[in-house]
PDB file as gemmi writes it, atoms N, CA and C in Angstrom:
CRYST1    1.000    1.000    1.000  90.00  90.00  90.00 P 1                      
ATOM      1  N   MET A   1      36.100  12.384-100.011  1.00  0.00           N  
ATOM      2  CA  MET A   1      37.509  12.519 -99.710  1.00  0.00           C  
ATOM      3  C   MET A   1      38.135  13.496-100.691  1.00  0.00           C  
ATOM      4  N   LEU A   2      38.823  14.469-100.145  1.00  0.00           N  
ATOM      5  CA  LEU A   2      39.559  15.444-100.949  1.00  0.00           C  
ATOM      6  C   LEU A   2      41.032  15.362-100.546  1.00  0.00           C  
ATOM      7  N   ILE A   3      41.591  14.194-100.732  1.00  0.00           N  
ATOM      8  CA  ILE A   3      42.987  13.958-100.388  1.00  0.00           C  
ATOM      9  C   ILE A   3      43.848  14.379-101.569  1.00  0.00           C  
ATOM     10  N   ALA A   4      44.729  15.372-101.329  1.00  0.00           N  
ATOM     11  CA  ALA A   4      45.640  15.895-102.353  1.00  0.00           C  
ATOM     12  C   ALA A   4      44.902  16.420-103.580  1.00  0.00           C  
ATOM     13  N   VAL A   5      43.708  16.999-103.364  1.00  0.00           N  
ATOM     14  CA  VAL A   5      42.919  17.569-104.459  1.00  0.00           C  
ATOM     15  C   VAL A   5      42.933  19.094-104.409  1.00  0.00           C  
ATOM     16  N   LEU A   6      42.685  19.657-103.239  1.00  0.00           N  
ATOM     17  CA  LEU A   6      42.502  21.102-103.107  1.00  0.00           C  
ATOM     18  C   LEU A   6      43.695  21.952-103.555  1.00  0.00           C  
ATOM     19  N   PRO A   7      44.937  21.501-103.407  1.00  0.00           N  
ATOM     20  CA  PRO A   7      46.044  22.333-103.897  1.00  0.00           C  
ATOM     21  C   PRO A   7      45.981  22.574-105.405  1.00  0.00           C  
ATOM     22  N   PHE A   8      45.248  21.735-106.122  1.00  0.00           N  
ATOM     23  CA  PHE A   8      45.167  21.862-107.577  1.00  0.00           C  
ATOM     24  C   PHE A   8      43.965  22.688-108.028  1.00  0.00           C  
ATOM     25  N   ILE A   9      43.294  23.320-107.074  1.00  0.00           N  
ATOM     26  CA  ILE A   9      42.204  24.248-107.385  1.00  0.00           C  
ATOM     27  C   ILE A   9      42.628  25.620-106.861  1.00  0.00           C  
ATOM     28  N   PRO A  10      43.285  26.424-107.700  1.00  0.00           N  
ATOM     29  CA  PRO A  10      43.766  27.736-107.244  1.00  0.00           C  
ATOM     30  C   PRO A  10      42.600  28.686-106.960  1.00  0.00           C  
ATOM     31  N   ASP A  11      42.885  29.726-106.216  1.00  0.00           N  
ATOM     32  CA  ASP A  11      41.857  30.677-105.805  1.00  0.00           C  
ATOM     33  C   ASP A  11      41.048  31.213-106.979  1.00  0.00           C  
ATOM     34  N   GLU A  12      41.675  31.447-108.115  1.00  0.00           N  
ATOM     35  CA  GLU A  12      40.935  32.017-109.252  1.00  0.00           C  
ATOM     36  C   GLU A  12      39.873  31.063-109.801  1.00  0.00           C  
ATOM     37  N   HIS A  13      39.925  29.793-109.423  1.00  0.00           N  
ATOM     38  CA  HIS A  13      38.895  28.821-109.822  1.00  0.00           C  
ATOM     39  C   HIS A  13      37.864  28.585-108.722  1.00  0.00           C  
ATOM     40  N   GLU A  14      37.895  29.445-107.709  1.00  0.00           N  
ATOM     41  CA  GLU A  14      36.913  29.462-106.627  1.00  0.00           C  
ATOM     42  C   GLU A  14      36.737  28.102-105.933  1.00  0.00           C  
ATOM     43  N   PRO A  15      37.793  27.636-105.273  1.00  0.00           N  
ATOM     44  CA  PRO A  15      37.717  26.328-104.623  1.00  0.00           C  
ATOM     45  C   PRO A  15      36.643  26.245-103.538  1.00  0.00           C  
ATOM     46  N   ALA A  16      36.338  27.353-102.881  1.00  0.00           N  
ATOM     47  CA  ALA A  16      35.291  27.323-101.845  1.00  0.00           C  
ATOM     48  C   ALA A  16      33.945  26.946-102.453  1.00  0.00           C  
ATOM     49  N   LYS A  17      33.681  27.400-103.666  1.00  0.00           N  
ATOM     50  CA  LYS A  17      32.431  27.036-104.335  1.00  0.00           C  
ATOM     51  C   LYS A  17      32.428  25.555-104.708  1.00  0.00           C  
ATOM     52  N   VAL A  18      33.577  25.040-105.103  1.00  0.00           N  
ATOM     53  CA  VAL A  18      33.691  23.618-105.429  1.00  0.00           C  
ATOM     54  C   VAL A  18      33.392  22.779-104.183  1.00  0.00           C  
ATOM     55  N   VAL A  19      34.014  23.136-103.068  1.00  0.00           N  
ATOM     56  CA  VAL A  19      33.801  22.401-101.824  1.00  0.00           C  
ATOM     57  C   VAL A  19      32.341  22.521-101.389  1.00  0.00           C  
ATOM     58  N   ALA A  20      31.773  23.723-101.466  1.00  0.00           N  
ATOM     59  CA  ALA A  20      30.376  23.918-101.065  1.00  0.00           C  
ATOM     60  C   ALA A  20      29.435  23.052-101.895  1.00  0.00           C  
ATOM     61  N   SER A  21      29.708  22.954-103.176  1.00  0.00           N  
ATOM     62  CA  SER A  21      28.877  22.124-104.052  1.00  0.00           C  
ATOM     63  C   SER A  21      28.944  20.655-103.657  1.00  0.00           C  
ATOM     64  N   LEU A  22      30.141  20.195-103.352  1.00  0.00           N  
ATOM     65  CA  LEU A  22      30.307  18.804-102.927  1.00  0.00           C  
ATOM     66  C   LEU A  22      29.634  18.554-101.578  1.00  0.00           C  
ATOM     67  N   LEU A  23      29.807  19.480-100.652  1.00  0.00           N  
ATOM     68  CA  LEU A  23      29.202  19.319 -99.322  1.00  0.00           C  
ATOM     69  C   LEU A  23      27.679  19.367 -99.382  1.00  0.00           C  
ATOM     70  N   ASP A  24      27.133  20.201-100.262  1.00  0.00           N  
ATOM     71  CA  ASP A  24      25.679  20.286-100.403  1.00  0.00           C  
ATOM     72  C   ASP A  24      25.081  18.942-100.809  1.00  0.00           C  
ATOM     73  N   ALA A  25      25.825  18.154-101.558  1.00  0.00           N  
ATOM     74  CA  ALA A  25      25.324  16.859-102.029  1.00  0.00           C  
ATOM     75  C   ALA A  25      25.377  15.774-100.949  1.00  0.00           C  
ATOM     76  N   LEU A  26      26.087  16.034 -99.867  1.00  0.00           N  
ATOM     77  CA  LEU A  26      26.218  15.035 -98.802  1.00  0.00           C  
ATOM     78  C   LEU A  26      25.089  15.159 -97.786  1.00  0.00           C  
ATOM     79  N   PRO A  27      24.561  14.036 -97.321  1.00  0.00           N  
ATOM     80  CA  PRO A  27      23.531  14.106 -96.282  1.00  0.00           C  
ATOM     81  C   PRO A  27      24.154  14.439 -94.926  1.00  0.00           C  
ATOM     82  N   PRO A  28      23.353  14.961 -94.000  1.00  0.00           N  
ATOM     83  CA  PRO A  28      23.854  15.196 -92.645  1.00  0.00           C  
ATOM     84  C   PRO A  28      24.417  13.898 -92.061  1.00  0.00           C  
ATOM     85  N   GLY A  29      25.483  14.044 -91.292  1.00  0.00           N  
ATOM     86  CA  GLY A  29      26.144  12.883 -90.701  1.00  0.00           C  
ATOM     87  C   GLY A  29      27.293  12.360 -91.541  1.00  0.00           C  
ATOM     88  N   SER A  30      27.438  12.891 -92.758  1.00  0.00           N  
ATOM     89  CA  SER A  30      28.551  12.482 -93.625  1.00  0.00           C  
ATOM     90  C   SER A  30      29.851  13.087 -93.132  1.00  0.00           C  
ATOM     91  N   TYR A  31      30.940  12.453 -93.510  1.00  0.00           N  
ATOM     92  CA  TYR A  31      32.268  12.943 -93.140  1.00  0.00           C  
ATOM     93  C   TYR A  31      33.041  13.343 -94.374  1.00  0.00           C  
ATOM     94  N   LEU A  32      33.881  14.358 -94.208  1.00  0.00           N  
ATOM     95  CA  LEU A  32      34.800  14.786 -95.263  1.00  0.00           C  
ATOM     96  C   LEU A  32      36.219  14.651 -94.723  1.00  0.00           C  
ATOM     97  N   ALA A  33      37.057  13.959 -95.467  1.00  0.00           N  
ATOM     98  CA  ALA A  33      38.494  13.885 -95.166  1.00  0.00           C  
ATOM     99  C   ALA A  33      39.208  14.673 -96.255  1.00  0.00           C  
ATOM    100  N   ALA A  34      40.166  15.499 -95.850  1.00  0.00           N  
ATOM    101  CA  ALA A  34      40.883  16.324 -96.822  1.00  0.00           C  
ATOM    102  C   ALA A  34      42.327  16.520 -96.376  1.00  0.00           C  
ATOM    103  N   SER A  35      43.171  16.802 -97.357  1.00  0.00           N  
ATOM    104  CA  SER A  35      44.569  17.139 -97.065  1.00  0.00           C  
ATOM    105  C   SER A  35      44.985  18.278 -97.976  1.00  0.00           C  
ATOM    106  N   HIS A  36      46.087  18.930 -97.595  1.00  0.00           N  
ATOM    107  CA  HIS A  36      46.553  20.081 -98.380  1.00  0.00           C  
ATOM    108  C   HIS A  36      48.040  20.319 -98.190  1.00  0.00           C  
ATOM    109  N   PHE A  37      48.712  20.636 -99.262  1.00  0.00           N  
ATOM    110  CA  PHE A  37      50.129  21.001 -99.319  1.00  0.00           C  
ATOM    111  C   PHE A  37      50.319  22.385 -98.694  1.00  0.00           C  
ATOM    112  N   THR A  38      51.424  22.573 -97.969  1.00  0.00           N  
ATOM    113  CA  THR A  38      51.723  23.861 -97.346  1.00  0.00           C  
ATOM    114  C   THR A  38      53.204  24.189 -97.490  1.00  0.00           C  
ATOM    115  N   LEU A  39      53.494  25.479 -97.403  1.00  0.00           N  
ATOM    116  CA  LEU A  39      54.893  25.941 -97.391  1.00  0.00           C  
ATOM    117  C   LEU A  39      55.264  26.489 -96.014  1.00  0.00           C  
ATOM    118  N   GLU A  40      54.368  26.376 -95.048  1.00  0.00           N  
ATOM    119  CA  GLU A  40      54.593  26.969 -93.724  1.00  0.00           C  
ATOM    120  C   GLU A  40      55.851  26.463 -93.043  1.00  0.00           C  
ATOM    121  N   HIS A  41      56.158  25.200 -93.184  1.00  0.00           N  
ATOM    122  CA  HIS A  41      57.278  24.604 -92.453  1.00  0.00           C  
ATOM    123  C   HIS A  41      58.509  24.399 -93.316  1.00  0.00           C  
ATOM    124  N   ASN A  42      58.334  24.526 -94.625  1.00  0.00           N  
ATOM    125  CA  ASN A  42      59.453  24.315 -95.539  1.00  0.00           C  
ATOM    126  C   ASN A  42      59.254  25.159 -96.793  1.00  0.00           C  
ATOM    127  N   PRO A  43      59.640  26.432 -96.732  1.00  0.00           N  
ATOM    128  CA  PRO A  43      59.500  27.282 -97.908  1.00  0.00           C  
ATOM    129  C   PRO A  43      60.218  26.717 -99.138  1.00  0.00           C  
ATOM    130  N   GLY A  44      61.209  25.878 -98.911  1.00  0.00           N  
ATOM    131  CA  GLY A  44      61.927  25.253-100.018  1.00  0.00           C  
ATOM    132  C   GLY A  44      61.054  24.315-100.833  1.00  0.00           C  
ATOM    133  N   ALA A  45      59.917  23.892-100.267  1.00  0.00           N  
ATOM    134  CA  ALA A  45      59.004  23.016-100.996  1.00  0.00           C  
ATOM    135  C   ALA A  45      58.331  23.747-102.156  1.00  0.00           C  
ATOM    136  N   ALA A  46      58.546  25.054-102.231  1.00  0.00           N  
ATOM    137  CA  ALA A  46      58.010  25.813-103.361  1.00  0.00           C  
ATOM    138  C   ALA A  46      58.576  25.304-104.677  1.00  0.00           C  
ATOM    139  N   ALA A  47      59.730  24.638-104.641  1.00  0.00           N  
ATOM    140  CA  ALA A  47      60.301  24.070-105.862  1.00  0.00           C  
ATOM    141  C   ALA A  47      59.371  23.018-106.454  1.00  0.00           C  
ATOM    142  N   ALA A  48      58.689  22.265-105.606  1.00  0.00           N  
ATOM    143  CA  ALA A  48      57.730  21.262-106.098  1.00  0.00           C  
ATOM    144  C   ALA A  48      56.567  21.955-106.803  1.00  0.00           C  
ATOM    145  N   ALA A  49      56.061  23.018-106.196  1.00  0.00           N  
ATOM    146  CA  ALA A  49      54.974  23.773-106.815  1.00  0.00           C  
ATOM    147  C   ALA A  49      55.425  24.363-108.143  1.00  0.00           C  
ATOM    148  N   SER A  50      56.628  24.857-108.167  1.00  0.00           N  
ATOM    149  CA  SER A  50      57.176  25.426-109.397  1.00  0.00           C  
ATOM    150  C   SER A  50      57.286  24.378-110.504  1.00  0.00           C  
ATOM    151  N   ALA A  51      57.680  23.175-110.142  1.00  0.00           N  
ATOM    152  CA  ALA A  51      57.792  22.097-111.126  1.00  0.00           C  
ATOM    153  C   ALA A  51      56.424  21.782-111.738  1.00  0.00           C  
ATOM    154  N   TYR A  52      55.390  21.745-110.908  1.00  0.00           N  
ATOM    155  CA  TYR A  52      54.033  21.528-111.434  1.00  0.00           C  
ATOM    156  C   TYR A  52      53.656  22.654-112.397  1.00  0.00           C  
ATOM    157  N   GLN A  53      53.890  23.894-111.976  1.00  0.00           N  
ATOM    158  CA  GLN A  53      53.504  25.040-112.795  1.00  0.00           C  
ATOM    159  C   GLN A  53      54.259  25.066-114.114  1.00  0.00           C  
ATOM    160  N   GLN A  54      55.530  24.693-114.094  1.00  0.00           N  
ATOM    161  CA  GLN A  54      56.307  24.644-115.337  1.00  0.00           C  
ATOM    162  C   GLN A  54      55.765  23.573-116.279  1.00  0.00           C  
ATOM    163  N   ALA A  55      55.117  22.557-115.719  1.00  0.00           N  
ATOM    164  CA  ALA A  55      54.516  21.499-116.525  1.00  0.00           C  
ATOM    165  C   ALA A  55      53.083  21.852-116.938  1.00  0.00           C  
ATOM    166  N   GLY A  56      52.634  23.054-116.575  1.00  0.00           N  
ATOM    167  CA  GLY A  56      51.301  23.495-116.965  1.00  0.00           C  
ATOM    168  C   GLY A  56      50.193  23.106-116.000  1.00  0.00           C  
ATOM    169  N   VAL A  57      50.562  22.676-114.808  1.00  0.00           N  
ATOM    170  CA  VAL A  57      49.576  22.276-113.803  1.00  0.00           C  
ATOM    171  C   VAL A  57      49.520  23.344-112.718  1.00  0.00           C  
ATOM    172  N   SER A  58      48.327  23.910-112.512  1.00  0.00           N  
ATOM    173  CA  SER A  58      48.168  24.906-111.457  1.00  0.00           C  
ATOM    174  C   SER A  58      48.216  24.222-110.101  1.00  0.00           C  
ATOM    175  N   VAL A  59      48.940  24.822-109.181  1.00  0.00           N  
ATOM    176  CA  VAL A  59      49.004  24.302-107.814  1.00  0.00           C  
ATOM    177  C   VAL A  59      49.163  25.483-106.876  1.00  0.00           C  
ATOM    178  N   GLN A  60      48.517  25.383-105.724  1.00  0.00           N  
ATOM    179  CA  GLN A  60      48.573  26.467-104.751  1.00  0.00           C  
ATOM    180  C   GLN A  60      48.714  25.897-103.352  1.00  0.00           C  
ATOM    181  N   ALA A  61      49.748  26.329-102.659  1.00  0.00           N  
ATOM    182  CA  ALA A  61      49.927  25.950-101.248  1.00  0.00           C  
ATOM    183  C   ALA A  61      49.045  26.866-100.404  1.00  0.00           C  
ATOM    184  N   ARG A  62      48.601  26.342 -99.264  1.00  0.00           N  
ATOM    185  CA  ARG A  62      47.823  27.151 -98.330  1.00  0.00           C  
ATOM    186  C   ARG A  62      48.290  26.839 -96.912  1.00  0.00           C  
ATOM    187  N   ASP A  63      48.140  27.816 -96.010  1.00  0.00           N  
ATOM    188  CA  ASP A  63      48.511  27.557 -94.620  1.00  0.00           C  
ATOM    189  C   ASP A  63      47.363  26.831 -93.917  1.00  0.00           C  
ATOM    190  N   ALA A  64      47.564  26.464 -92.679  1.00  0.00           N  
ATOM    191  CA  ALA A  64      46.588  25.662 -91.937  1.00  0.00           C  
ATOM    192  C   ALA A  64      45.238  26.361 -91.828  1.00  0.00           C  
ATOM    193  N   ASP A  65      45.240  27.653 -91.549  1.00  0.00           N  
ATOM    194  CA  ASP A  65      43.982  28.381 -91.410  1.00  0.00           C  
ATOM    195  C   ASP A  65      43.234  28.470 -92.736  1.00  0.00           C  
ATOM    196  N   GLU A  66      43.948  28.761 -93.807  1.00  0.00           N  
ATOM    197  CA  GLU A  66      43.317  28.816 -95.132  1.00  0.00           C  
ATOM    198  C   GLU A  66      42.709  27.466 -95.489  1.00  0.00           C  
ATOM    199  N   PHE A  67      43.460  26.400 -95.246  1.00  0.00           N  
ATOM    200  CA  PHE A  67      42.970  25.051 -95.523  1.00  0.00           C  
ATOM    201  C   PHE A  67      41.721  24.747 -94.711  1.00  0.00           C  
ATOM    202  N   ALA A  68      41.734  25.053 -93.426  1.00  0.00           N  
ATOM    203  CA  ALA A  68      40.576  24.777 -92.562  1.00  0.00           C  
ATOM    204  C   ALA A  68      39.338  25.527 -93.046  1.00  0.00           C  
ATOM    205  N   ARG A  69      39.497  26.806 -93.380  1.00  0.00           N  
ATOM    206  CA  ARG A  69      38.358  27.603 -93.865  1.00  0.00           C  
ATOM    207  C   ARG A  69      37.837  27.069 -95.193  1.00  0.00           C  
ATOM    208  N   LEU A  70      38.731  26.622 -96.047  1.00  0.00           N  
ATOM    209  CA  LEU A  70      38.352  26.124 -97.359  1.00  0.00           C  
ATOM    210  C   LEU A  70      37.668  24.763 -97.285  1.00  0.00           C  
ATOM    211  N   ALA A  71      38.251  23.832 -96.563  1.00  0.00           N  
ATOM    212  CA  ALA A  71      37.784  22.448 -96.583  1.00  0.00           C  
ATOM    213  C   ALA A  71      36.636  22.159 -95.628  1.00  0.00           C  
ATOM    214  N   PHE A  72      36.554  22.869 -94.513  1.00  0.00           N  
ATOM    215  CA  PHE A  72      35.633  22.449 -93.459  1.00  0.00           C  
ATOM    216  C   PHE A  72      34.662  23.536 -92.991  1.00  0.00           C  
ATOM    217  N   PRO A  73      34.146  24.367 -93.886  1.00  0.00           N  
ATOM    218  CA  PRO A  73      33.232  25.427 -93.433  1.00  0.00           C  
ATOM    219  C   PRO A  73      31.916  24.844 -92.920  1.00  0.00           C  
ATOM    220  N   GLY A  74      31.537  25.212 -91.706  1.00  0.00           N  
ATOM    221  CA  GLY A  74      30.276  24.756 -91.142  1.00  0.00           C  
ATOM    222  C   GLY A  74      30.262  23.306 -90.706  1.00  0.00           C  
ATOM    223  N   LEU A  75      31.404  22.647 -90.746  1.00  0.00           N  
ATOM    224  CA  LEU A  75      31.494  21.240 -90.341  1.00  0.00           C  
ATOM    225  C   LEU A  75      32.084  21.141 -88.939  1.00  0.00           C  
ATOM    226  N   ASP A  76      31.866  20.004 -88.313  1.00  0.00           N  
ATOM    227  CA  ASP A  76      32.416  19.753 -86.982  1.00  0.00           C  
ATOM    228  C   ASP A  76      33.688  18.927 -87.130  1.00  0.00           C  
ATOM    229  N   LEU A  77      34.834  19.550 -86.859  1.00  0.00           N  
ATOM    230  CA  LEU A  77      36.108  18.844 -86.987  1.00  0.00           C  
ATOM    231  C   LEU A  77      36.225  17.719 -85.975  1.00  0.00           C  
ATOM    232  N   VAL A  78      36.736  16.605 -86.434  1.00  0.00           N  
ATOM    233  CA  VAL A  78      37.011  15.455 -85.578  1.00  0.00           C  
ATOM    234  C   VAL A  78      38.387  15.671 -84.951  1.00  0.00           C  
ATOM    235  N   PRO A  79      38.548  15.426 -83.657  1.00  0.00           N  
ATOM    236  CA  PRO A  79      39.874  15.577 -83.047  1.00  0.00           C  
ATOM    237  C   PRO A  79      40.901  14.687 -83.745  1.00  0.00           C  
ATOM    238  N   PRO A  80      42.077  15.176 -83.974  1.00  0.00           N  
ATOM    239  CA  PRO A  80      42.699  16.378 -83.429  1.00  0.00           C  
ATOM    240  C   PRO A  80      42.501  17.638 -84.261  1.00  0.00           C  
ATOM    241  N   GLY A  81      41.555  17.659 -85.184  1.00  0.00           N  
ATOM    242  CA  GLY A  81      41.325  18.840 -86.019  1.00  0.00           C  
ATOM    243  C   GLY A  81      42.302  18.893 -87.169  1.00  0.00           C  
ATOM    244  N   VAL A  82      42.553  20.086 -87.662  1.00  0.00           N  
ATOM    245  CA  VAL A  82      43.514  20.260 -88.744  1.00  0.00           C  
ATOM    246  C   VAL A  82      44.911  20.157 -88.147  1.00  0.00           C  
ATOM    247  N   THR A  83      45.688  19.243 -88.672  1.00  0.00           N  
ATOM    248  CA  THR A  83      47.025  18.982 -88.146  1.00  0.00           C  
ATOM    249  C   THR A  83      47.918  18.459 -89.257  1.00  0.00           C  
ATOM    250  N   LEU A  84      49.202  18.427 -89.007  1.00  0.00           N  
ATOM    251  CA  LEU A  84      50.117  17.817 -89.968  1.00  0.00           C  
ATOM    252  C   LEU A  84      49.745  16.348 -90.153  1.00  0.00           C  
ATOM    253  N   VAL A  85      49.872  15.844 -91.360  1.00  0.00           N  
ATOM    254  CA  VAL A  85      49.482  14.457 -91.602  1.00  0.00           C  
ATOM    255  C   VAL A  85      50.260  13.489 -90.714  1.00  0.00           C  
ATOM    256  N   SER A  86      51.481  13.812 -90.374  1.00  0.00           N  
ATOM    257  CA  SER A  86      52.286  12.931 -89.518  1.00  0.00           C  
ATOM    258  C   SER A  86      51.811  12.926 -88.072  1.00  0.00           C  
ATOM    259  N   GLU A  87      50.981  13.891 -87.701  1.00  0.00           N  
ATOM    260  CA  GLU A  87      50.489  13.997 -86.328  1.00  0.00           C  
ATOM    261  C   GLU A  87      49.060  13.490 -86.178  1.00  0.00           C  
ATOM    262  N   TRP A  88      48.418  13.096 -87.274  1.00  0.00           N  
ATOM    263  CA  TRP A  88      47.033  12.642 -87.212  1.00  0.00           C  
ATOM    264  C   TRP A  88      46.957  11.332 -86.429  1.00  0.00           C  
ATOM    265  N   ARG A  89      46.294  11.371 -85.310  1.00  0.00           N  
ATOM    266  CA  ARG A  89      46.067  10.197 -84.464  1.00  0.00           C  
ATOM    267  C   ARG A  89      47.305   9.317 -84.360  1.00  0.00           C  
ATOM    268  N   GLN A  90      48.368   9.941 -83.984  1.00  0.00           N  
ATOM    269  CA  GLN A  90      49.652   9.245 -83.878  1.00  0.00           C  
ATOM    270  C   GLN A  90      49.600   8.102 -82.877  1.00  0.00           C  
ATOM    271  N   GLU A  91      50.265   7.031 -83.215  1.00  0.00           N  
ATOM    272  CA  GLU A  91      50.354   5.870 -82.339  1.00  0.00           C  
ATOM    273  C   GLU A  91      51.813   5.593 -82.045  1.00  0.00           C  
ATOM    274  N   GLY A  92      52.078   5.117 -80.864  1.00  0.00           N  
ATOM    275  CA  GLY A  92      53.440   4.764 -80.508  1.00  0.00           C  
ATOM    276  C   GLY A  92      54.310   5.976 -80.268  1.00  0.00           C  
ATOM    277  N   THR A  93      55.550   5.697 -79.972  1.00  0.00           N  
ATOM    278  CA  THR A  93      56.493   6.764 -79.658  1.00  0.00           C  
ATOM    279  C   THR A  93      57.649   6.790 -80.646  1.00  0.00           C  
ATOM    280  N   GLY A  94      57.520   6.062 -81.740  1.00  0.00           N  
ATOM    281  CA  GLY A  94      58.596   6.002 -82.724  1.00  0.00           C  
ATOM    282  C   GLY A  94      58.835   7.338 -83.391  1.00  0.00           C  
ATOM    283  N   PRO A  95      59.907   7.427 -84.129  1.00  0.00           N  
ATOM    284  CA  PRO A  95      60.234   8.689 -84.802  1.00  0.00           C  
ATOM    285  C   PRO A  95      59.192   9.034 -85.871  1.00  0.00           C  
ATOM    286  N   ARG A  96      59.018  10.311 -86.067  1.00  0.00           N  
ATOM    287  CA  ARG A  96      58.114  10.821 -87.091  1.00  0.00           C  
ATOM    288  C   ARG A  96      58.874  11.794 -87.974  1.00  0.00           C  
ATOM    289  N   PRO A  97      58.371  11.998 -89.172  1.00  0.00           N  
ATOM    290  CA  PRO A  97      59.006  13.013 -90.022  1.00  0.00           C  
ATOM    291  C   PRO A  97      58.841  14.397 -89.395  1.00  0.00           C  
ATOM    292  N   THR A  98      59.752  15.273 -89.690  1.00  0.00           N  
ATOM    293  CA  THR A  98      59.650  16.646 -89.206  1.00  0.00           C  
ATOM    294  C   THR A  98      58.552  17.370 -89.985  1.00  0.00           C  
ATOM    295  N   PRO A  99      58.017  18.472 -89.445  1.00  0.00           N  
ATOM    296  CA  PRO A  99      57.027  19.247 -90.195  1.00  0.00           C  
ATOM    297  C   PRO A  99      57.541  19.655 -91.584  1.00  0.00           C  
ATOM    298  N   ALA A 100      58.811  19.997 -91.691  1.00  0.00           N  
ATOM    299  CA  ALA A 100      59.380  20.386 -92.986  1.00  0.00           C  
ATOM    300  C   ALA A 100      59.387  19.219 -93.969  1.00  0.00           C  
ATOM    301  N   GLU A 101      59.556  18.002 -93.476  1.00  0.00           N  
ATOM    302  CA  GLU A 101      59.544  16.828 -94.351  1.00  0.00           C  
ATOM    303  C   GLU A 101      58.130  16.475 -94.806  1.00  0.00           C  
ATOM    304  N   VAL A 102      57.145  16.826 -94.005  1.00  0.00           N  
ATOM    305  CA  VAL A 102      55.760  16.474 -94.311  1.00  0.00           C  
ATOM    306  C   VAL A 102      55.121  17.506 -95.240  1.00  0.00           C  
ATOM    307  N   SER A 103      55.138  18.760 -94.834  1.00  0.00           N  
ATOM    308  CA  SER A 103      54.583  19.870 -95.620  1.00  0.00           C  
ATOM    309  C   SER A 103      53.158  19.629 -96.099  1.00  0.00           C  
ATOM    310  N   ALA A 104      52.350  18.995 -95.264  1.00  0.00           N  
ATOM    311  CA  ALA A 104      50.949  18.754 -95.623  1.00  0.00           C  
ATOM    312  C   ALA A 104      50.090  18.662 -94.370  1.00  0.00           C  
ATOM    313  N   TYR A 105      48.912  19.264 -94.460  1.00  0.00           N  
ATOM    314  CA  TYR A 105      47.925  19.204 -93.393  1.00  0.00           C  
ATOM    315  C   TYR A 105      46.808  18.261 -93.785  1.00  0.00           C  
ATOM    316  N   CYS A 106      46.072  17.807 -92.769  1.00  0.00           N  
ATOM    317  CA  CYS A 106      44.907  16.979 -93.023  1.00  0.00           C  
ATOM    318  C   CYS A 106      43.868  17.257 -91.957  1.00  0.00           C  
ATOM    319  N   GLY A 107      42.683  16.760 -92.195  1.00  0.00           N  
ATOM    320  CA  GLY A 107      41.603  16.869 -91.232  1.00  0.00           C  
ATOM    321  C   GLY A 107      40.428  16.020 -91.673  1.00  0.00           C  
ATOM    322  N   VAL A 108      39.576  15.744 -90.723  1.00  0.00           N  
ATOM    323  CA  VAL A 108      38.319  15.034 -90.974  1.00  0.00           C  
ATOM    324  C   VAL A 108      37.236  15.809 -90.228  1.00  0.00           C  
ATOM    325  N   ALA A 109      36.091  15.979 -90.875  1.00  0.00           N  
ATOM    326  CA  ALA A 109      34.999  16.703 -90.245  1.00  0.00           C  
ATOM    327  C   ALA A 109      33.664  16.083 -90.620  1.00  0.00           C  
ATOM    328  N   ARG A 110      32.694  16.308 -89.736  1.00  0.00           N  
ATOM    329  CA  ARG A 110      31.347  15.752 -89.904  1.00  0.00           C  
ATOM    330  C   ARG A 110      30.382  16.869 -90.277  1.00  0.00           C  
ATOM    331  N   LYS A 111      29.521  16.560 -91.229  1.00  0.00           N  
ATOM    332  CA  LYS A 111      28.483  17.513 -91.612  1.00  0.00           C  
ATOM    333  C   LYS A 111      27.330  17.383 -90.609  1.00  0.00           C  
ATOM    334  N   PRO A 112      26.963  18.489 -89.948  1.00  0.00           N  
ATOM    335  CA  PRO A 112      25.871  18.415 -88.952  1.00  0.00           C  
ATOM    336  C   PRO A 112      24.542  18.006 -89.600  1.00  0.00           C  
TER     337      PRO A 112                                                      
END                                                                             
């Protein structure tokens, strides 16, 4: 599980290599669940990233495509694929947060 982990591995620390190393250790048939912070729906959420950086913590937002390429290379995504966390296997018809309120993607994938 890489829930709320990947945003804290900026590109200069080669997150794809980190993910590849973790995936290499998993046997076929294993699943990876991951989530990632984004600014796609709420550019104002950059203030949160700025607060982390001012505290000395590296953080990097990524869009849905960047997240999918980073977290799930060579894996088989489980439906509904990469989606907003509020849309993952939604149940019922009750109200949900807006994409701007969520600002995070998630996905689950299986290693062939």
